[in-house]
VOPAGU-2260 file (C-alpha; in pm, 1 decimal, decimal comma):
REM VOPAGU-2260
SITE   aa  ch    i         X         Y         Z
SITE  UNK   A    0    1005,5     269,8   -6853,0
SITE  UNK   A    1     664,7     129,1   -6732,7
SITE  UNK   A    2     635,1    -166,7   -6474,2
SITE  UNK   A    3     469,2    -366,7   -6758,6
SITE  UNK   A    4     776,2    -332,8   -6994,2
SITE  UNK   A    5    1015,2    -435,8   -6690,0
SITE  UNK   A    6     821,5    -745,4   -6638,3
SITE  UNK   A    7     846,3    -839,5   -6995,1
SITE  UNK   A    8    1218,8    -779,9   -6992,4
SITE  UNK   A    9    1271,2    -976,0   -6674,4
SITE  UNK   A   10    1073,9   -1264,5   -6763,7
SITE  UNK   A   11    1273,0   -1291,4   -7083,9
SITE  UNK   A   12    1608,5   -1274,6   -6887,9
SITE  UNK   A   13    1471,7   -1594,0   -6695,8
SITE  UNK   A   14    1679,1   -1582,3   -6381,1
SITE  UNK   A   15    1599,8   -1220,6   -6294,3
SITE  UNK   A   16    1244,4   -1296,9   -6220,5
SITE  UNK   A   17    1308,9   -1370,8   -5841,4
SITE  UNK   A   18    1469,3   -1031,0   -5828,3
SITE  UNK   A   19    1156,9    -856,8   -5937,6
SITE  UNK   A   20     935,8   -1030,6   -5677,9
SITE  UNK   A   21    1185,7    -923,3   -5394,5
SITE  UNK   A   22    1197,0    -568,4   -5481,5
SITE  UNK   A   23     828,7    -499,9   -5563,8
SITE  UNK   A   24     676,2    -260,4   -5310,5
SITE  UNK   A   25     454,0    -427,3   -5050,9
SITE  UNK   A   26     103,3    -457,1   -5194,2
SITE  UNK   A   27     213,3    -443,6   -5560,7
SITE  UNK   A   28     206,5    -840,6   -5571,1
SITE  UNK   A   29     -32,2    -916,1   -5261,4
SITE  UNK   A   30    -215,5    -766,2   -4987,4
SITE  UNK   A   31     -25,7    -630,7   -4695,0
SITE  UNK   A   32     -65,2    -847,5   -4370,2
SITE  UNK   A   33    -347,6    -754,2   -4120,3
SITE  UNK   A   34    -279,4    -591,3   -3798,4
SITE  UNK   A   35    -248,7    -832,0   -3495,3
SITE  UNK   A   36    -496,4    -769,2   -3248,3
SITE  UNK   A   37    -376,2    -596,3   -2916,6
SITE  UNK   A   38    -534,2    -467,4   -2607,4
SITE  UNK   A   39    -411,8    -257,1   -2322,6
SITE  UNK   A   40    -549,0    -162,9   -1969,9
SITE  UNK   A   41    -482,9     161,5   -1779,3
SITE  UNK   A   42    -635,9     272,2   -1440,1
SITE  UNK   A   43    -700,3     614,9   -1300,6
SITE  UNK   A   44    -867,1     778,5   -1013,2
SITE  UNK   A   45    -935,1    1129,8    -854,7
SITE  UNK   A   46    -650,2    1092,4    -600,3
SITE  UNK   A   47    -290,3    1174,7    -668,7
SITE  UNK   A   48     -78,3     883,1    -799,8
SITE  UNK   A   49     170,4     775,5    -508,6
SITE  UNK   A   50     484,6     598,9    -606,2
SITE  UNK   A   51     317,6     470,3    -929,8
SITE  UNK   A   52      29,2     326,0    -738,5
SITE  UNK   A   53    -327,3     437,1    -824,7
SITE  UNK   A   54    -573,8     434,5    -515,5
SITE  UNK   A   55    -927,8     534,1    -418,5
SITE  UNK   A   56   -1103,0     627,0     -95,6
SITE  UNK   A   57   -1349,2     368,0      45,3
SITE  UNK   A   58   -1717,9     461,4     -10,5
SITE  UNK   A   59   -1632,9     844,6     -72,8
SITE  UNK   A   60   -1851,7     928,2    -376,7
SITE  UNK   A   61   -1644,5    1026,1    -683,1
SITE  UNK   A   62   -1322,2     966,2    -490,0
SITE  UNK   A   63   -1413,4     603,0    -456,4
SITE  UNK   A   64   -1429,0     545,9    -832,1
SITE  UNK   A   65   -1153,0     386,4   -1043,7
SITE  UNK   A   66   -1170,0     441,0   -1413,0
SITE  UNK   A   67   -1057,2     142,9   -1631,9
SITE  UNK   A   68    -964,2     251,7   -1972,0
SITE  UNK   A   69    -907,4     -25,4   -2229,0
SITE  UNK   A   70    -757,7      54,4   -2558,8
SITE  UNK   A   71    -739,2    -197,2   -2862,7
SITE  UNK   A   72    -620,1    -230,9   -3219,0
SITE  UNK   A   73    -662,9    -470,6   -3505,9
SITE  UNK   A   74   -1007,5    -585,0   -3339,5
SITE  UNK   A   75   -1211,0    -763,2   -3593,9
SITE  UNK   A   76   -1593,2    -674,0   -3631,8
SITE  UNK   A   77   -1802,8    -832,4   -3379,2
SITE  UNK   A   78   -1520,6    -859,7   -3113,7
SITE  UNK   A   79   -1573,5    -744,7   -2750,4
SITE  UNK   A   80   -1371,8    -628,9   -2450,2
SITE  UNK   A   81   -1403,9    -809,9   -2107,3
SITE  UNK   A   82   -1274,1    -668,4   -1777,4
SITE  UNK   A   83   -1239,9    -899,1   -1464,1
SITE  UNK   A   84   -1135,2    -821,2   -1114,0
SITE  UNK   A   85    -957,4   -1011,9    -820,0
SITE  UNK   A   86   -1005,2    -881,6    -495,3
SITE  UNK   A   87    -782,5    -921,9    -180,5
SITE  UNK   A   88    -683,8   -1178,2     -43,7
SITE  UNK   A   89    -705,1   -1317,2    -398,0
SITE  UNK   A   90    -850,4   -1664,7    -302,8
SITE  UNK   A   91   -1172,5   -1651,7    -520,1
SITE  UNK   A   92   -1225,5   -1676,5    -877,1
SITE  UNK   A   93   -1199,9   -1333,7   -1070,8
SITE  UNK   A   94   -1541,8   -1157,3   -1107,9
SITE  UNK   A   95   -1651,0    -995,3   -1428,6
SITE  UNK   A   96   -1675,8    -625,6   -1415,9
SITE  UNK   A   97   -1832,7    -583,5   -1754,6
SITE  UNK   A   98   -1810,6    -673,4   -2123,1
SITE  UNK   A   99   -1859,2    -404,8   -2409,0
SITE  UNK   A  100   -1849,7    -432,3   -2771,0
SITE  UNK   A  101   -1545,9    -257,2   -2950,2
SITE  UNK   A  102   -1604,5      57,5   -3085,5
SITE  UNK   A  103   -1450,5     274,3   -3365,1
SITE  UNK   A  104   -1283,7     516,3   -3106,6
SITE  UNK   A  105   -1045,2     239,5   -3009,3
SITE  UNK   A  106   -1122,6     237,4   -2651,3
SITE  UNK   A  107   -1383,5     142,7   -2391,9
SITE  UNK   A  108   -1419,3     265,1   -2039,5
SITE  UNK   A  109   -1543,5      83,8   -1718,8
SITE  UNK   A  110   -1604,5     255,2   -1379,4
SITE  UNK   A  111   -1534,5      17,7   -1064,1
SITE  UNK   A  112   -1540,6      89,6    -693,3
SITE  UNK   A  113   -1303,7    -140,1    -529,8
SITE  UNK   A  114   -1343,4    -187,6    -156,8
SITE  UNK   A  115    -998,1    -361,7    -106,1
SITE  UNK   A  116    -680,6    -388,9    -323,1
SITE  UNK   A  117    -799,3    -523,9    -645,8
SITE  UNK   A  118    -627,0    -642,2    -963,3
SITE  UNK   A  119    -791,2    -580,6   -1305,7
SITE  UNK   A  120    -736,4    -769,4   -1614,2
SITE  UNK   A  121    -875,6    -705,8   -1969,7
SITE  UNK   A  122    -896,1    -933,7   -2275,6
SITE  UNK   A  123   -1010,2    -885,7   -2633,1
SITE  UNK   A  124   -1251,1   -1163,8   -2741,4
SITE  UNK   A  125   -1412,3   -1288,1   -3072,2
SITE  UNK   A  126   -1701,7   -1490,4   -2939,2
SITE  UNK   A  127   -1537,2   -1706,8   -2651,1
SITE  UNK   A  128   -1193,0   -1697,8   -2830,4
SITE  UNK   A  129    -939,3   -1491,6   -2661,2
SITE  UNK   A  130    -763,2   -1265,9   -2922,3
SITE  UNK   A  131    -531,8   -1060,3   -2684,7
SITE  UNK   A  132    -445,3   -1015,3   -2323,5
SITE  UNK   A  133    -376,4    -686,2   -2136,1
SITE  UNK   A  134    -131,6    -649,3   -1843,7
SITE  UNK   A  135    -256,0    -656,8   -1472,5
SITE  UNK   A  136    -334,2    -322,7   -1319,8
SITE  UNK   A  137    -396,7    -281,3    -958,5
SITE  UNK   A  138    -601,4     -28,9    -763,9
SITE  UNK   A  139    -546,1      20,1    -392,2
SITE  UNK   A  140    -798,8     135,8    -153,1
SITE  UNK   A  141    -786,4     355,7     177,5
SITE  UNK   A  142   -1029,8     402,4     434,8
SITE  UNK   A  143   -1307,7     660,5     393,4
SITE  UNK   A  144   -1476,1     857,3     666,2
SITE  UNK   A  145   -1518,4    1215,2     798,7
SITE  UNK   A  146   -1369,8    1474,0    1056,8
SITE  UNK   A  147   -1624,0    1701,4    1261,7
SITE  UNK   A  148   -1597,1    1987,6    1265,1
SITE  UNK   A  149   -1511,3    1974,4     894,8
SITE  UNK   A  150   -1386,3    2338,2     896,9
SITE  UNK   A  151   -1112,5    2471,1    1127,4
SITE  UNK   A  152   -1275,6    2614,1    1444,0
SITE  UNK   A  153   -1164,3    2951,2    1598,4
SITE  UNK   A  154    -935,9    2943,2    1900,3
SITE  UNK   A  155   -1012,1    3063,6    2252,9
SITE  UNK   A  156    -759,7    3291,3    2414,8
SITE  UNK   A  157    -507,8    3278,1    2583,4
SITE  UNK   A  158    -521,1    2895,8    2553,9
SITE  UNK   A  159    -657,4    2728,9    2247,2
SITE  UNK   A  160    -893,3    2419,5    2313,0
SITE  UNK   A  161    -954,1    2205,8    1987,1
SITE  UNK   A  162   -1166,1    1912,1    1972,7
SITE  UNK   A  163   -1234,7    1683,7    1666,5
SITE  UNK   A  164   -1432,0    1353,3    1614,9
SITE  UNK   A  165   -1282,1    1140,7    1350,1
SITE  UNK   A  166   -1492,5     855,1    1179,0
SITE  UNK   A  167   -1318,9     592,1     979,3
SITE  UNK   A  168   -1519,0     379,7     748,2
SITE  UNK   A  169   -1396,9      53,8     551,8
SITE  UNK   A  170   -1509,1    -296,7     446,6
SITE  UNK   A  171   -1594,3    -496,8     759,1
SITE  UNK   A  172   -1319,7    -750,5     708,2
SITE  UNK   A  173   -1051,5    -485,4     781,8
SITE  UNK   A  174   -1211,0    -310,1    1078,8
SITE  UNK   A  175   -1062,0    -543,2    1339,1
SITE  UNK   A  176    -686,0    -491,6    1192,0
SITE  UNK   A  177    -731,7    -114,8    1162,6
SITE  UNK   A  178    -889,6     -57,5    1505,7
SITE  UNK   A  179    -583,5    -218,6    1649,9
SITE  UNK   A  180    -328,9      12,7    1507,3
SITE  UNK   A  181    -120,0     284,8    1686,7
SITE  UNK   A  182    -215,7     620,3    1574,7
SITE  UNK   A  183      40,4     887,7    1496,2
SITE  UNK   A  184     -51,4    1243,7    1546,6
SITE  UNK   A  185     137,0    1552,4    1401,0
SITE  UNK   A  186      90,5    1910,6    1483,3
SITE  UNK   A  187     267,3    2248,1    1427,8
SITE  UNK   A  188     184,5    2607,1    1550,9
SITE  UNK   A  189     307,4    2942,7    1405,2
SITE  UNK   A  190     261,0    3254,8    1618,6
SITE  UNK   A  191     316,3    3621,8    1517,9
SITE  UNK   A  192     288,0    3908,6    1766,1
SITE  UNK   A  193     136,9    4160,3    1501,4
SITE  UNK   A  194     -31,5    3956,5    1225,9
SITE  UNK   A  195    -162,3    3613,7    1120,4
SITE  UNK   A  196     142,8    3416,3    1035,7
SITE  UNK   A  197     181,3    3188,4     740,5
SITE  UNK   A  198      74,9    2825,7     766,6
SITE  UNK   A  199     346,4    2573,0     879,9
SITE  UNK   A  200     548,4    2399,4     626,7
SITE  UNK   A  201     636,2    2101,7     843,0
SITE  UNK   A  202     437,9    1913,2    1127,4
SITE  UNK   A  203     611,1    1725,4    1407,8
SITE  UNK   A  204     506,4    1401,3    1565,2
SITE  UNK   A  205     355,5    1465,1    1908,8
SITE  UNK   A  206     156,5    1282,4    2181,4
SITE  UNK   A  207    -180,4    1422,3    2153,8
SITE  UNK   A  208    -325,8    1590,6    2463,7
SITE  UNK   A  209    -627,2    1357,2    2442,0
SITE  UNK   A  210    -696,6    1069,1    2209,6
SITE  UNK   A  211   -1017,0     928,3    2289,6
SITE  UNK   A  212   -1118,4     558,8    2307,2
SITE  UNK   A  213   -1221,6     399,7    1986,0
SITE  UNK   A  214   -1594,2     332,0    1972,5
SITE  UNK   A  215   -1737,5      70,2    1718,9
SITE  UNK   A  216   -2035,3     240,2    1535,6
SITE  UNK   A  217   -2138,5     -43,1    1304,4
SITE  UNK   A  218   -1985,4    -341,1    1114,0
SITE  UNK   A  219   -1792,1    -122,6     887,1
SITE  UNK   A  220   -1743,2     216,7    1101,8
SITE  UNK   A  221   -1562,8     326,5    1420,4
SITE  UNK   A  222   -1522,3     665,0    1582,9
SITE  UNK   A  223   -1268,4     831,8    1823,0
SITE  UNK   A  224   -1199,5    1194,7    1934,7
SITE  UNK   A  225    -896,9    1393,9    1935,9
SITE  UNK   A  226    -826,0    1705,7    2132,8
SITE  UNK   A  227    -540,6    1964,5    2134,0
SITE  UNK   A  228    -457,1    2229,3    2383,1
SITE  UNK   A  229    -182,2    2488,4    2337,3
SITE  UNK   A  230    -121,2    2859,1    2423,3
SITE  UNK   A  231    -146,0    3141,7    2167,3
SITE  UNK   A  232    -192,1    3442,8    2416,1
SITE  UNK   A  233    -279,0    3760,1    2220,5
SITE  UNK   A  234     -75,2    3665,5    1923,9
SITE  UNK   A  235    -183,2    3582,3    1564,2
SITE  UNK   A  236    -167,3    3217,4    1498,2
SITE  UNK   A  237    -184,1    2949,2    1235,5
SITE  UNK   A  238    -201,5    2580,8    1322,1
SITE  UNK   A  239    -202,1    2252,7    1125,6
SITE  UNK   A  240    -243,5    1891,5    1231,8
SITE  UNK   A  241    -262,5    1552,4    1069,3
SITE  UNK   A  242    -305,6    1180,5    1177,9
SITE  UNK   A  243    -211,7     851,2    1029,6
SITE  UNK   A  244    -190,8     479,3    1085,5
SITE  UNK   A  245      78,7     263,7     910,9
SITE  UNK   A  246     -44,8      72,5     599,9
SITE  UNK   A  247     -67,8    -306,2     623,0
SITE  UNK   A  248    -202,0    -396,1     262,8
SITE  UNK   A  249     -49,8    -739,5     272,7
SITE  UNK   A  250    -250,3    -816,0     583,3
SITE  UNK   A  251    -605,6    -650,2     539,8
SITE  UNK   A  252    -583,0    -522,9     189,6
SITE  UNK   A  253    -617,5    -163,6     284,9
SITE  UNK   A  254    -363,7     110,9     191,5
SITE  UNK   A  255     -60,2     116,2     -20,0
SITE  UNK   A  256     237,0     -97,8     -43,6
SITE  UNK   A  257     551,2      13,6     124,4
SITE  UNK   A  258     605,7     285,2     383,8
SITE  UNK   A  259     474,3     645,8     335,1
SITE  UNK   A  260     619,0     859,0     616,7
SITE  UNK   A  261     365,4     759,5     882,5
SITE  UNK   A  262     553,8     730,9    1205,9
SITE  UNK   A  263     825,1     983,3    1098,5
SITE  UNK   A  264     954,9    1245,7    1341,8
SITE  UNK   A  265     850,7    1525,6    1088,1
SITE  UNK   A  266     648,1    1537,2     770,3
SITE  UNK   A  267     565,5    1796,6     521,7
SITE  UNK   A  268     255,9    1989,1     589,5
SITE  UNK   A  269     128,8    1952,2     247,4
SITE  UNK   A  270     214,8    1577,8     236,7
SITE  UNK   A  271      -1,5    1391,6     -44,2
SITE  UNK   A  272     -16,9    1059,4     156,2
SITE  UNK   A  273      49,2     935,1     489,1
SITE  UNK   A  274      45,6     553,7     545,6
């Protein structure tokens, strides 16, 4: 029986017309409802995610970049995506990172280099009218800098003397707080009488043989030296070290929220993050 014949019979039956309307497939009697506009925001960086937090390194080439990926659906022709940023201490109006027209791919990408903890927001717009909001996403920032020498130096025998120069770089507003922090130094040494041993798997908190005075180099940079002295005799050796300060992101906008092993008695040698 064709749909046309069914319609004739239902109309003739009078009260059955309502039944026909309610059971017709969507689109048979009217167009389907349009998709409600939506937008989402995700943030990524080159650094490993720590406790669900995304972070970058201040002024450190590609490691300073945060990728802001905005995905959208149901965006009408002529609409656009705008991303704004609020930087610690979050007392100023958000700044506009950029605005891009929607694309057929369903996403647009922005690249930012935050200098302190920064909260990003994305909106889908049609002209000045907001069609949809995305949830807030945060990117955290740790100090940049360098260690010299950058490759491990050879040890002298029978006593090994190691000397490093450490330079820390950050936004000037955070320098005073960071300079005043206590520095935790970790070290471990493996020895073997016949061959080079494997690297240590665990580092212990130690008092450094010599931690030099901190010298202010510029408005955004300071430097200090770190020296180790330990006996290896004629044995094969493998040493490792690390250094950290405890994060105070709520005070100066640097580091990650919470505690991340800095100050613990021992830490894994391959720890992803200390703060």
